[in-house]
C-alpha positions as CSV (number, residue, x, y, z in Angstrom):
1,M,-12.6,-14.4,11.9
2,F,-14.7,-12.7,9.3
3,K,-14.6,-12.3,5.6
4,P,-15.1,-9.0,3.8
5,R,-17.4,-10.6,1.2
6,I,-20.0,-8.2,-0.5
7,R,-23.4,-9.6,0.1
8,A,-26.6,-8.2,-1.2
9,L,-29.1,-7.4,1.7
10,S,-32.6,-8.3,0.8
11,L,-35.2,-5.6,1.2
12,A,-36.7,-7.4,4.0
13,V,-33.5,-7.6,6.0
14,A,-32.7,-3.8,5.1
15,L,-36.0,-2.8,6.1
16,T,-35.8,-4.9,9.4
17,S,-32.5,-3.5,10.3
18,I,-33.9,0.2,9.8
19,S,-37.0,-0.6,11.9
20,F,-34.8,-1.9,14.7
21,G,-32.4,1.0,14.5
22,V,-29.2,-0.6,13.5
23,F,-27.6,2.8,14.1
24,A,-29.0,4.0,17.5
25,Q,-30.0,7.5,17.3
26,D,-27.8,8.6,20.3
27,S,-24.8,6.5,19.1
28,K,-21.7,8.3,18.0
29,P,-20.2,7.2,14.8
30,I,-16.9,5.5,14.6
31,V,-14.7,7.7,12.6
32,I,-11.8,6.4,10.6
33,G,-9.1,9.1,9.7
34,V,-7.5,8.9,6.3
35,P,-4.4,11.2,5.8
36,V,-3.3,10.7,2.2
37,G,-1.4,12.3,-0.5
38,L,-4.3,13.9,-2.6
39,S,-1.6,16.4,-3.8
40,G,2.2,16.0,-4.1
41,A,3.9,12.8,-5.4
42,N,1.1,10.4,-4.3
43,S,-1.6,12.2,-6.0
44,V,-1.5,9.6,-8.9
45,V,-2.5,6.8,-6.6
46,A,-4.4,8.4,-3.6
47,P,-7.8,8.6,-5.3
48,S,-7.8,4.7,-5.5
49,V,-6.9,4.4,-1.8
50,V,-9.9,6.6,-0.9
51,Q,-12.2,4.8,-3.2
52,S,-11.3,1.4,-1.5
53,A,-11.9,2.8,1.9
54,Q,-15.2,4.2,0.7
55,L,-16.3,0.8,-0.5
56,A,-15.4,-0.9,2.9
57,V,-17.2,1.7,4.9
58,E,-20.4,1.5,2.7
59,E,-20.3,-2.4,2.9
60,I,-19.8,-2.3,6.6
61,N,-22.5,0.3,7.1
62,A,-24.8,-1.8,5.0
63,A,-24.2,-4.7,7.3
64,G,-24.9,-2.8,10.5
65,G,-21.7,-0.9,11.1
66,I,-19.3,-1.8,13.8
67,L,-21.0,-2.6,17.3
68,G,-24.1,-1.3,15.9
69,R,-22.4,2.0,15.2
70,K,-22.1,3.7,11.8
71,V,-18.6,4.3,10.5
72,Q,-17.5,7.4,8.7
73,L,-14.4,8.7,7.0
74,E,-12.4,11.8,7.5
75,V,-10.2,12.3,4.6
76,A,-7.2,14.8,4.8
77,D,-4.6,15.9,2.3
78,D,-1.1,15.3,3.7
79,A,0.4,16.7,0.6
80,S,2.7,13.5,0.3
81,G,5.2,15.0,2.7
82,A,6.2,15.8,6.2
83,V,4.9,19.3,6.7
84,G,1.5,18.2,5.3
85,A,1.5,15.2,7.4
86,Q,2.0,17.0,10.6
87,K,-1.0,19.2,9.9
88,A,-3.1,16.4,8.7
89,F,-2.4,13.9,11.6
90,D,-2.8,16.8,14.1
91,S,-6.2,17.8,12.6
92,L,-7.5,14.2,12.4
93,I,-6.4,13.1,16.0
94,F,-6.8,16.3,18.0
95,Q,-9.7,18.2,16.2
96,K,-11.7,15.5,14.5
97,K,-10.8,13.0,17.3
98,V,-10.8,10.1,15.0
99,D,-10.9,6.6,16.4
100,V,-8.2,5.2,14.1
101,L,-6.0,6.3,11.3
102,I,-5.8,4.0,8.3
103,S,-3.7,5.2,5.5
104,M,-1.3,4.8,2.5
105,E,1.3,7.5,2.7
106,T,5.0,8.3,1.8
107,S,7.5,7.2,4.2
108,A,8.3,11.0,4.9
109,A,4.6,11.5,5.8
110,R,4.4,8.4,7.9
111,N,7.5,9.4,10.0
112,A,6.3,12.9,10.5
113,G,2.9,11.8,11.6
114,L,3.9,9.2,14.2
115,P,4.6,11.6,17.1
116,A,1.0,12.7,16.9
117,V,0.0,9.1,16.8
118,A,1.9,8.3,20.0
119,K,0.6,11.5,21.7
120,G,-2.9,10.9,20.9
121,K,-2.4,7.1,21.7
122,T,-4.3,6.5,18.3
123,P,-4.3,3.0,16.4
124,Y,-2.7,3.4,13.1
125,I,-2.8,0.9,10.3
126,Y,-0.3,1.8,7.7
127,T,-1.3,0.4,4.3
128,S,1.5,1.3,2.2
129,F,4.6,-0.8,1.1
130,Y,7.6,0.5,2.5
131,E,11.3,0.2,3.3
132,G,10.7,-1.6,6.6
133,R,11.6,-1.1,10.2
134,S,9.3,1.6,11.2
135,C,8.1,0.6,14.8
136,S,5.5,1.9,17.0
137,P,3.2,0.2,19.5
138,Y,0.5,2.2,17.9
139,M,1.3,1.1,14.3
140,Y,0.3,-2.0,12.4
141,V,1.4,-2.7,8.8
142,N,-0.5,-4.8,6.3
143,A,1.8,-4.0,3.1
144,W,5.1,-5.4,2.1
145,V,8.6,-4.7,3.2
146,P,11.8,-5.3,1.2
147,E,12.5,-8.7,2.6
148,Q,9.1,-9.8,0.8
149,Q,9.4,-7.6,-2.3
150,V,13.1,-7.5,-3.6
151,P,14.3,-11.1,-3.9
152,P,11.9,-12.1,-6.6
153,I,13.0,-9.4,-8.9
154,V,16.8,-9.7,-8.2
155,D,16.6,-13.5,-8.4
156,Y,14.7,-13.3,-11.7
157,F,17.2,-11.0,-13.4
158,M,20.2,-13.3,-12.3
159,K,18.6,-16.5,-13.4
160,E,16.5,-15.6,-16.4
161,K,18.4,-12.3,-17.8
162,S,21.8,-13.4,-16.7
163,A,22.4,-10.1,-15.0
164,K,25.8,-9.7,-13.5
165,T,25.5,-6.0,-12.9
166,I,22.7,-3.6,-11.9
167,F,22.2,0.2,-11.7
168,L,20.0,1.7,-8.9
169,I,18.0,4.8,-9.2
170,G,15.7,6.3,-6.5
171,S,14.0,9.3,-5.0
172,D,16.1,10.7,-2.1
173,Y,14.1,10.1,1.0
174,A,13.5,7.3,3.6
175,F,11.7,4.9,1.0
176,G,14.0,5.4,-1.9
177,R,17.2,4.9,-0.1
178,G,15.9,2.3,2.4
179,M,14.6,0.0,-0.5
180,L,17.8,0.6,-2.6
181,A,20.1,-0.2,0.5
182,F,18.3,-3.5,1.0
183,T,18.5,-4.3,-2.8
184,K,22.2,-3.5,-3.0
185,Q,22.8,-5.7,0.0
186,Y,20.9,-8.6,-1.3
187,A,22.2,-8.3,-5.0
188,E,25.7,-8.3,-3.7
189,S,25.2,-11.2,-1.5
190,K,24.1,-13.0,-4.7
191,G,27.2,-12.0,-6.7
192,V,25.5,-9.2,-8.5
193,K,27.6,-6.0,-8.8
194,V,25.9,-2.6,-8.4
195,V,27.7,-0.3,-10.9
196,G,25.7,2.9,-10.0
197,E,23.3,4.4,-7.5
198,E,21.6,7.8,-8.0
199,Y,19.0,9.7,-6.4
200,L,16.8,12.9,-7.1
201,P,14.8,14.7,-4.4
202,M,11.2,13.3,-4.1
203,D,9.8,16.2,-6.0
204,G,12.6,16.0,-8.8
205,S,11.4,15.6,-12.3
206,D,14.5,15.9,-14.5
207,W,16.3,12.6,-14.6
208,T,18.6,13.6,-17.6
209,A,21.7,13.6,-15.7
210,V,21.0,10.3,-13.8
211,I,20.1,8.5,-17.3
212,S,23.6,9.8,-18.6
213,K,25.3,8.1,-15.8
214,L,23.3,5.0,-16.2
215,K,24.2,4.8,-19.9
216,A,27.9,5.2,-19.1
217,A,27.8,2.4,-16.7
218,K,26.3,-0.1,-19.0
219,P,24.7,-2.5,-16.5
220,D,22.8,-5.5,-17.4
221,A,19.6,-4.3,-15.7
222,I,18.2,-1.5,-13.6
223,I,16.1,-1.4,-10.5
224,T,14.3,1.9,-9.3
225,S,12.8,3.0,-6.0
226,T,10.9,6.3,-6.4
227,A,8.1,7.9,-4.5
228,G,4.8,6.3,-5.6
229,G,3.1,8.1,-8.3
230,A,4.4,11.1,-10.3
231,P,8.3,10.3,-10.0
232,N,7.5,6.8,-11.3
233,V,5.9,8.4,-14.3
234,T,8.5,10.9,-15.0
235,L,11.4,8.7,-14.6
236,T,9.9,5.9,-16.8
237,K,9.0,8.3,-19.7
238,Q,12.5,9.6,-19.8
239,L,14.2,6.4,-19.7
240,R,12.0,5.2,-22.7
241,A,12.7,8.5,-24.5
242,A,16.5,8.0,-24.0
243,G,16.1,4.6,-25.6
244,V,16.8,2.5,-22.4
245,N,15.4,-1.0,-22.9
246,L,17.3,-3.0,-20.2
247,P,15.5,-5.3,-17.9
248,Y,13.7,-2.9,-15.7
249,G,12.4,-3.7,-12.1
250,N,10.5,-1.1,-10.5
251,L,10.1,-1.4,-6.7
252,A,7.4,1.4,-6.3
253,V,5.1,1.1,-9.4
254,D,1.5,-0.1,-8.5
255,E,-0.7,-1.6,-11.2
256,G,-2.8,1.7,-11.5
257,T,0.1,4.0,-12.0
258,A,1.5,1.6,-14.6
259,K,-1.7,1.8,-16.7
260,S,-1.4,5.6,-16.5
261,M,1.9,5.4,-18.0
262,G,0.5,3.9,-21.1
263,T,2.9,2.0,-23.5
264,D,6.1,3.5,-21.5
265,A,5.2,1.1,-18.7
266,E,5.4,-2.1,-21.1
267,G,7.9,-4.6,-20.0
268,I,8.5,-3.3,-16.3
269,Y,8.8,-6.1,-13.8
270,I,7.2,-5.5,-10.5
271,S,6.9,-7.6,-7.3
272,A,3.4,-7.0,-5.5
273,S,1.2,-8.6,-3.0
274,Y,-1.8,-7.7,-5.1
275,V,-2.6,-7.7,-8.8
276,T,-6.2,-7.4,-10.3
277,G,-5.6,-10.8,-11.9
278,I,-5.8,-12.8,-8.6
279,D,-8.1,-15.6,-9.3
280,S,-10.0,-16.1,-6.2
281,P,-13.7,-15.6,-5.4
282,A,-13.0,-12.8,-2.9
283,N,-11.1,-10.7,-5.3
284,K,-13.7,-11.1,-8.0
285,T,-16.4,-10.1,-5.7
286,F,-14.3,-7.1,-4.6
287,L,-13.6,-6.0,-8.3
288,A,-17.3,-6.4,-9.1
289,A,-18.4,-4.3,-6.2
290,M,-15.8,-1.6,-7.0
291,T,-17.0,-1.4,-10.7
292,K,-20.7,-1.3,-9.6
293,K,-19.9,1.5,-7.1
294,F,-17.7,3.8,-9.0
295,G,-18.4,2.7,-12.6
296,A,-16.4,4.9,-15.2
297,D,-14.8,7.0,-12.3
298,L,-13.1,3.7,-10.9
299,K,-9.4,3.9,-10.4
300,T,-7.6,0.7,-11.0
301,P,-7.4,-1.3,-7.7
302,N,-3.7,-1.9,-6.8
303,D,-1.1,-2.8,-4.4
304,L,-1.6,0.4,-2.4
305,S,-5.3,0.5,-2.4
306,V,-6.3,-2.9,-1.7
307,P,-4.4,-3.0,1.7
308,Q,-6.5,0.0,2.5
309,Y,-9.8,-1.9,2.1
310,E,-8.6,-4.8,4.0
311,A,-7.3,-2.6,6.8
312,V,-10.8,-1.0,7.4
313,Y,-12.2,-4.7,7.8
314,A,-9.1,-5.4,10.1
315,Y,-10.1,-2.4,12.4
316,K,-13.7,-3.7,12.4
317,A,-12.7,-7.1,13.5
318,A,-10.4,-5.8,16.2
319,V,-13.0,-3.7,17.6
320,E,-15.6,-6.4,17.7
321,Q,-13.1,-8.7,19.4
322,A,-12.2,-6.0,22.0
323,K,-16.0,-5.0,22.2
324,S,-14.8,-1.5,22.4
325,T,-13.0,1.2,20.5
326,D,-10.7,1.9,23.5
327,S,-7.1,1.9,21.7
328,A,-5.8,0.0,24.8
329,K,-8.0,-2.9,23.9
330,V,-8.0,-2.7,20.0
331,L,-4.3,-2.5,19.6
332,P,-3.6,-6.1,20.9
333,A,-6.5,-7.3,19.0
334,L,-5.2,-6.0,15.7
335,A,-2.4,-8.7,16.0
336,E,-4.8,-11.5,16.3
337,V,-7.6,-10.8,13.9
338,K,-7.6,-12.4,10.4
339,V,-9.1,-10.7,7.3
340,D,-9.9,-12.9,4.3
341,G,-10.0,-10.2,1.4
342,P,-8.8,-9.8,-2.1
343,R,-5.2,-10.8,-1.3
344,G,-6.2,-13.8,0.6
345,A,-5.9,-14.2,4.6
346,I,-4.0,-11.3,6.2
347,V,-2.9,-11.4,9.8
348,M,-0.5,-8.6,11.2
349,N,1.1,-11.0,13.9
350,K,4.7,-10.8,12.8
351,Q,6.1,-7.8,14.8
352,H,3.1,-5.8,13.7
353,H,3.7,-6.8,10.3
354,S,2.3,-9.5,8.0
355,P,3.4,-12.5,6.0
356,L,2.2,-12.1,2.4
357,T,1.8,-13.9,-0.9
358,M,3.9,-12.1,-3.5
359,Y,3.7,-12.1,-7.1
360,L,6.3,-11.4,-9.6
361,A,4.9,-10.0,-12.7
362,Q,5.4,-8.0,-15.9
363,V,3.6,-5.0,-17.3
364,Q,1.9,-5.6,-20.5
365,A,1.4,-3.3,-23.5
366,D,-2.3,-2.6,-22.3
367,G,-1.2,-1.8,-18.8
368,S,-2.3,-5.0,-17.3
369,V,0.1,-7.2,-15.5
370,K,1.2,-10.9,-16.3
371,V,2.0,-12.9,-13.3
372,I,5.3,-14.8,-13.7
373,S,5.7,-16.5,-10.3
374,T,3.8,-16.6,-7.1
375,F,5.6,-16.9,-3.6
376,K,3.4,-18.0,-0.9
377,D,3.2,-16.5,2.6
378,V,6.6,-14.7,2.4
379,D,7.7,-13.8,5.9
380,P,8.5,-10.0,6.6
381,G,11.6,-10.9,8.7
382,Q,12.7,-9.1,11.6
383,Q,11.2,-5.7,11.6
384,C,10.2,-4.7,15.1
385,P,11.7,-7.3,17.7
386,A,10.6,-5.2,20.6
387,L,7.1,-5.5,19.6
388,K,5.0,-8.6,20.1
């Protein structure tokens, strides 16, 4: 077990490391591939993901690398979609010959990239919350699934807002439909009626017709599940402009995106495995290190970027346990290693997924989030029964 704490190396230690050649001159670097949506729907949040990966690699290299080898990043734009992902995965796996893929992506991008992962037999840590049940012997997931994220919002609306009806709005692809299918099933099992369910294409931006149907249905609350980033921004702005002030649960907005929305995001309810306000030494140290490294250019750490940081450390631990970057040895180790990071202890041992502490929170006027309730070690449920 290791802990990704940020420790300042003394000058003497640093000089000693250099003099003894921490990175052997003939040692090939370990290369981490990061396919991510620098353009398209995820472009709002992707920069924060890259920053988290950069900090993790910098810390690891400062401490001697992995098995004495330097670590480097190869970032590729997947354009937040299937076509871009196929190109990005092929380039990283077969041209750049990366040792591992660690990335936050849309479900469309992930699904399009998985055949290349299987062909290349490349370890892949998926760091994005998603709709669940995406299974591959080469993929591990350290972010939440519907079983962990949806119940806190639905239960809160029922108990605290007396909601008996809800309206669902999403992006028309695997994540949007998958999340809302689970939400509908869960809500109806609790006696809450779904009075409408509407979708726009992932790149859609005019929600006028959907909002008209929402108003006509007169629900007690709304729950949305759009592609992370731009669709969240456009939908929320148009809801506010239309005067919609119902209890609003957003299954896809992260803290960074909420801040970018300004006052439009005020009042949104979120359920997340990470918020910047987590009061732990590990999180405080992480936030201080991010601020020191990026200064005024820092993008708000969030529930999409922090899993990226922790996943780099999970890969480090797995390689060190396996004493090799050979995927046949690293893959089983990924289910065993524990990372004590900003979100707490994370182990991907539940059918390649992880139990997570979840936070029900509400966005405040300044874009920060106020935690309402905490749910410890929420199990991801049955995701990939065929995988150990």
